[in-house]
C-alpha angles and dihedrals in degrees: 000000000000114000109253124221109265089221094070121097106271129229093242091060091062136066088247088082101115106234092168094054093048092046092053090055090045092054091056094044094046093065094057106019092153089057100041096041106017094155090073094046103060089106138020119272129156130248094008112187126221118271093217091059093051092047086054092048094052092045090049091050093054105031118084119250092257092064126108108228095197088062098040092046091073097041128095108253134199111206091158094143095051121097115204122193128193113189092185097046099168109160092358101253095143093044093050096045092048089050091053089054091053096253127138106255129209121185130181132174133169094224118080093205090062093043094050092049091053093044092056097037094053099030134091114305128170111207093202094052091044092055091046090052092048092049089050090054092048093054093053122017094017094063090043092054092047088057087061089056101052122109140166122259124214091282095052095255115139110235136174114271114229095184141354117213123220134181128208116238133209128191118235107241090215107047100010093235114155106236124202105230097224115151091188136015091225108108099182141001137172124264088231104046095169090064099032108025098171116119130183116236131196116214112229092210105050104006094239115157114220138161124258139165127273110254096027111138102189129024141171124232110244091212106047101013095235113153118213146154111263093209098055132082140146094277117082107174110289090351135066132203114220110244091214107041103012095238112155112219142166112268095208093049092049092050094045089057088067091065091219142049118320123272117251133198124211108225113154145021138199114219131197115224122214091255092055098259124136125234125193114207139164114252121253137211087267089060091050090049091050090055091049089051090052090050093053092047092049095056093042090057094042092052090045092052096243093116128045119204131187112273101186123115128221116252126209116276146135093276100030099050096082093053092046090052087059092053099262098138101152128045091237088060087075090074135060119234097261090052090049091051095050094042092047092053093047095046092051093048093051092047089057093059109118100212104082098207093048091046092050093048093050091046087055090052089047088055088053091054089061089068091062102031104064139088092261093066121095141193120268093185132224128336097041140042101315101216119071101206122229096254097052087115097037090241138088096255115172111235118224094197104034127180125223108212126203101265097211094035143211132240088274098044129118124212095004127138091255091047094051093044091056100032099040112019101036092041090052091049091053091049092048090054094049113014116197139186128231110264126226097191120116093267093045090233119174122242121223103209106141133074118246119278109268096223088220113127124168124204090185101104112231099230089157092059092240100143117178120223109280088357121164116209122185131187137174116219149070111328090207086076110037100153088219115143121265113271094004099127129074099192137018108200118174151135110231122205121265106245100229101031129078115357097217100193094051089057096037090059087073089067096034093058088065098034093058089062085076107036115207140135109349093350112102138160098276115138094231144004090230115117129181088225093059111122094236121107139146087216112082096208093052090049090050092050094051094044090048092055091054094045089050089055090047089054090052095052094039120094116245091253094040127115134231111206124175138164122237145161134167137173097215133068095231089059091057094042091052090050094049090049092053094048095047097041091052093057103259134124124208109235100177143000124210120192111212137167115280130189125334113297095220093056114114129279091021093060090059094060118102091225105018120203109232096169136082121199114224105216113203114205136185130189107275113251101173126074117258115270139172112273122253119271110307090232090056090049090052093048094047093044092048092050093050094041091052091054093050094045090052090052090054092047089051088052089058103261120144105219125208126209090259090052089058089051091051092051092048094048092051089056091047090057090052091051095054095076122190095336132144120274089242093055091046091051090050093053094045093047090052089053091062086083096034109117118228105243117255093242089061095047087058088066091064111111095354098128119065118216131158091252098050108118100184125026103177132119133194129211094218121096112256127218111245090235118030116228092243092056 
């Protein structure tokens, strides 16, 4: 295409921006994000947004209003004179999508874990050297780790262990009996029980593992004859009932009395037979002895200096408090001794690799393994990826029935180093060499419409504004002080944090405690990734102040005809008021709001919400030119917003989305922000606060649950008018 003048009115500023088209693509991408955009999924980060949406945003910001996005989306573009800046870079979605479109990309984030992941994912990587480095690891430390995960089956043959199964224990305060905190005696089941109804059951009397049928309530052990209920155990929510004396006690209080991490008992293993079959067995005294041997070897090597382990402690915070209440006071407490031994060996071996780019890429994959090889991970069962990683709920939730995965891995493993090397790193390399877009044609074919990633990333910050063609510039620090030249950026495209949601740095410290053992790139010797300037607060006014300071800086570096576009949603009125305050105080006006599909609805913790929000609103902002004024009459704002929101909700329903009540609220609030105009923050807050009791019109409630898609969780509507913000938030 011919490069358009950036001064023209852009497609994204108008209602011609095709929210239905983008949402259809987003639905398809959301189910396999790691396949359709693997370059942004080489390492864990939270609240990742969909690459297709951000490609659409950037196209909409540059293309004139007469363009057809559905056509331009699958064309090769050359935005070589456009500079795109993301002040909340996260996993690098904006940076990567701008790079694919030929733009000059600038990314900045305050968290070094995020910055390092983007630096490696987008930087120079040699597939040949990477494979050579991996093969070198396999021939040395890989075989050594696999020896840790070998165990005898019931015939005496030594087989590879896929997973060991552990159970947390708590001492009864009355009789001092150590209780296994099982909530069920079902060890494993299939994700599709109607097709494969076999479950694996652990006998509470003798520990024997035997098969049963899904739905069975009471069974008898074929070995010892004991009859028991499969759905009952000592653990009952926050309480436990002693299996000896019957005393009911608080689990957390019992564990805190230990003054350290909880006690765990090894009780089962899953073995891989030579013909690829899986065998569930109870553990034996030999298995217990093997673990004791690993423990002795670990501390011999730690004391001898051969193995380095994290030394950092957890500090109190919104996301760390629950783990600390269970006695997890150091990051190394999250692992058992065999895991620490295997991870220590692997980390040392990778750090010794001579080729810097290969070493850094494999260290990034090692960091990803930590998410699956710890005592906070659990077993999902058969029919899907077996290991439920520790951040599946975006919190540090102690697991009462953790799984210990084979750190190096087998052909049937989940979350292992081998698995992540092949499934994350090699897949990302393939995508980088031939990027593609999700297809919407009948066959679902992918479209290759972008040049390969250059692999060139600069960590030298361009304070002089000299951006090379297709250059990628990354920086770690406070985006309220970028040191970029005035008016040097054409577009600011980002996804800011939600003030009371995930506290990224508290969770990222889990990875950073290991990463800092091998300093490189953005990883240094700091004690934590927490920073007082991080835009993450439980207090709405503090969040608004920090976000304002960054938006003020964005306004300074943005050209006069540039656009600020960011995605947002929130379920509470104070979240929207804080956002409106930040936008208006920083000198912007919202000119349009586009609701589009966000991340997958069934992802935890979204799937647990009664009315999950599956939409983001793309808020399109320009530098404010008019003087501040009081908004129009609130009733007019409500009428205008309702009319526009209804039209956009209908477009999404026609595209196949199943909208929840909270989705309708998000759409309506986006339109309210557009209707405010260049008003004062105080006036905006007044209007938004009034809307907390504003009922959603009946004609809009009838749109709830109308479309039927495979990912719709709730398809019900009510005739009653609904408050815009429920009392429970």
